[in-house]
N, C-alpha and C positions, 0 to 999 in steps of 0.2 A: 606723723603727718607725711614725711617723705616716703615712708613705707606704703601708706594709703595711696599716695600719688603715683608711685611706681606700679602698684597693683592696678590702679585705674588705667594707666597707659597700656599695661600689658593686656588688659581686657579689651581695650579699644583696638589694639593691634590684632588681637585674635579675631575680633568681629570683622575687621576689614579683610583679614586673610580668608575667613570663612566666606565672606561675600564674593571675593575674587574667585575662589574655587567653585562656588555655586554658579557664577556666570560662565566659567570655563566649561563646567559640566553641561550647562544648558546650550552652549555653543556646539557641543558635540552632537546633540540630539534635541529635536523639538518635541519628541514624544515622551510623555511622562505617564506611565500607567496609573490609573486611579488607585489610591490607597483604600478607598471605601466607595460604596455605591453613591451615586449622585442622581437624584430624580430628574427625569426629563419628561416632556409631555407624553411620550410613548413608552416610557420605561419607569414604572413605579411599582410598589408592592401591590397596588390594587389592579394593575394591568393583567388581563387574562391571557393565557397562552397554553397551547396544547400541541402535541404531535398530530400530524395529519394521520388519516386512517392507514395510509401506506407505511408511514414511519412508525406508527404504533406496532404494526406487525414486525418491522425491523427491530424495534426496541425489545419486543418479546423474544425475538430470536437471539439478540445479544445477551439478554439476561438468562436465557436457557443454557448458556455456556458455563454458568457458574453455579455452585451449590446454593441451595436456598438460604443458607445461613451466611453466605458471602455475596449477597446481591450488590453490596457497595463496590465490589470489584468492577462493576459495569459503569461506574460513574464517568470515566474518561470517554469510552466509546459513545455513551449516551449524550454527553455534552457535545461531542463532535457532531453527532447526528442532529442535535437541536440547532447547533450553530449553522450547519449547512442548510437546514430548513429555513432559518431566519435571515438568510442573506449575508452570512459571514460574521455575525456577532451574536452575543448571548444577552438577552434582556434578563432582568432579575426573575421574572415569572418563569422563564424557561429553566433556570437553575432550580427554582422551587419545584417545578414539575418533575425534574430528574430526582430531586431529593425524595419526593413522595413515591416515585416508582421504586426506588431502591430502599425505601423505609429507613432513612437516616435524617438527622437534624439538618436543616438547610445549610447551617454553617459548615458542615462537612463538605458540601458541594462547593460553597463559596471558596473554601480553602484550596480546593483543586483548581477551580477556575482562575483564581488570582495567582497561583503558583506557576502554572504552565503558560508559556508565552504563545502557545498555539491557540489559546482562547482569547477572543476579543470581547471586551465588555462595553465597548462603544462602537458606533457604526464605522464601517470601513467601506471603501469604494467597491464597485463591481469587480474591478481588477485590483487585487491587493498585492502590491509589489513589496517583496521583502528582499532588500539588497544586502548581500553578504559583505561585511566590512572588516572581517577578520584578516589576520596578517597575510596569508597567501593571496587572497583577493585584493587586498590593499596594495601590495607590491606589484600586482599585475594590472592595476589601474582602476580599482573600484571607485576611487574618489572622482575620476574623470566620468565614470558612468553615472555616479550620483549627480554631478553637476549637469550632465546632459539631460537627465530626467527632470531635475528641478527647473532647468531653463526652459525645456520644451513644454512642460505642463504648467509652469508658473506657480509652483508650490515649493515649499521647503520640506525637508525630511520630517516625518511625523504629521504631515497635513494631508487633507483630502481636497481634490479639485471641486470647485463650486457645483459642477454638474453631477457630482457623486460617482464619477466614473473610475477615478484612480485614487488610491491611498499609497503613500510611500513611507516605508519604515526601514531603517538600517538595523540589521540583526547580526547575531553571532554566527559562527561557522555552520553552513548548511551541508557540509560533507562532500562538496564537489570541487575540492582544491585543485585537482588535475586539470580542470577546465575553467579556471579562474580567468577573468572575473565573471560572476554569474548573478542571476536573480531567481527567486521563486515567485512565479506569477500565479496566484491561487495555489493549485496543486502541482503546477508544472515548472520544470527547471529549464531555463534558457541560459546557455553557457557560452564561453569564449566570446564575450561581448566586446564591442567597441562603441564609442559614443555614437557613431553613425548607425550601427546595426540596432542599438537599443531604441533610437528614435524611430527607425523603421518599424520596429516591433510595436511601439506605442501607437503609431498611426494605423497599423493593422488592427489593433485592439479597438481603436475608435470606430473602425468600420464593422466591428463584431466578428472579425475573421483572424483571430490569433493563429499562428502556425501550429499545425498538429505535432504532437510529440513523435520522436523517432522510434525506431524499433526497440531501443533499450530504455525507454521511458524518460528520455530527456532530449533536448535539441540544441547542440552546439550551432551557433549562428555563423560559424566560419566555414561551414561545409564539411567538416570532418565527421566521422562516425564515432559516436560514444567518446571514449577518451583515447582513441588512436592518434598517433603523432602525425606529422606532415607527410611521412612516407607510407602512411596506411598501416595495415596490419603486418607485423614483422615476425610474429611467433604464434604458436598454438593454432596452426592451420587445421588441425584435426583434433577431435576430442582426446584428451590424454588417457593413457591406459590406466586402469585402476591399480592400486598397489596390490602386491601379492598377499594372499591370505596367510596368516601365521599358522604354522602347523600346530595341531592340538594333540600332543602325545597322550593325553588322558582320555581322548575321545568322549568328552562330556561326562566321564565317570568321576564326579567330584562329590565328596561328602560335605554338605553344607556345614555340618558341625565342626569339621576341621578348619574350614575357611574362617569361621567365627573365632576359633581358638587362635589362629595365626594373626588375626586382626585385633586381638585383644578384647573381644566382646565377652 
């Protein structure tokens, strides 16, 4: 009896600990990717979807890059094309269309779409904000940027504004650590953010006039160019000289058979 009682108490304590951990995880993020498809009015297995005529031509061009027996290699670029056509997210019918194009079971496409975070299987806003929350951005103030966005838009991370204009998600490293903190807004990187500059950016987006990218494909909002420091460019003012070519004493006269022998073939 005492053994059964101890076991029962242990199970209760484990359940409580699990519940606490679950609540803590949920506090970190409001976004929970779907484990399986959920029907909505505009996203069911019966919903029809197809590429536009222009994107059909693009899809054919994409598939032409791969051998006929490796058409499935085109799944990722085709899903990206479908997502862009459909306003930033993938309905079930779009994934089924890609599966038909590359001649695989639809489950093979679902596996790709659920594995890569670049694919959204639920609706996102016109401006999809991905806030980097990894260590370099965090120590440089990404939490302040997150709070500024949430406060200004009236949403929490993982949510979309009622007008469908903005979706906010916190993501892992976006590879712009030198210019932390930063966000990816659709395809564009806005870097060196402050709570003030990110609110100004959101207001420009509301007007439909987000700032254009800089010369190097990103835009630091503190006025710097690319990842140059506060003193500007301090090195590499001219293109570096190419390394010298190694002398070839054999002048290209090499017996392939001897090479194979030396390499153990």
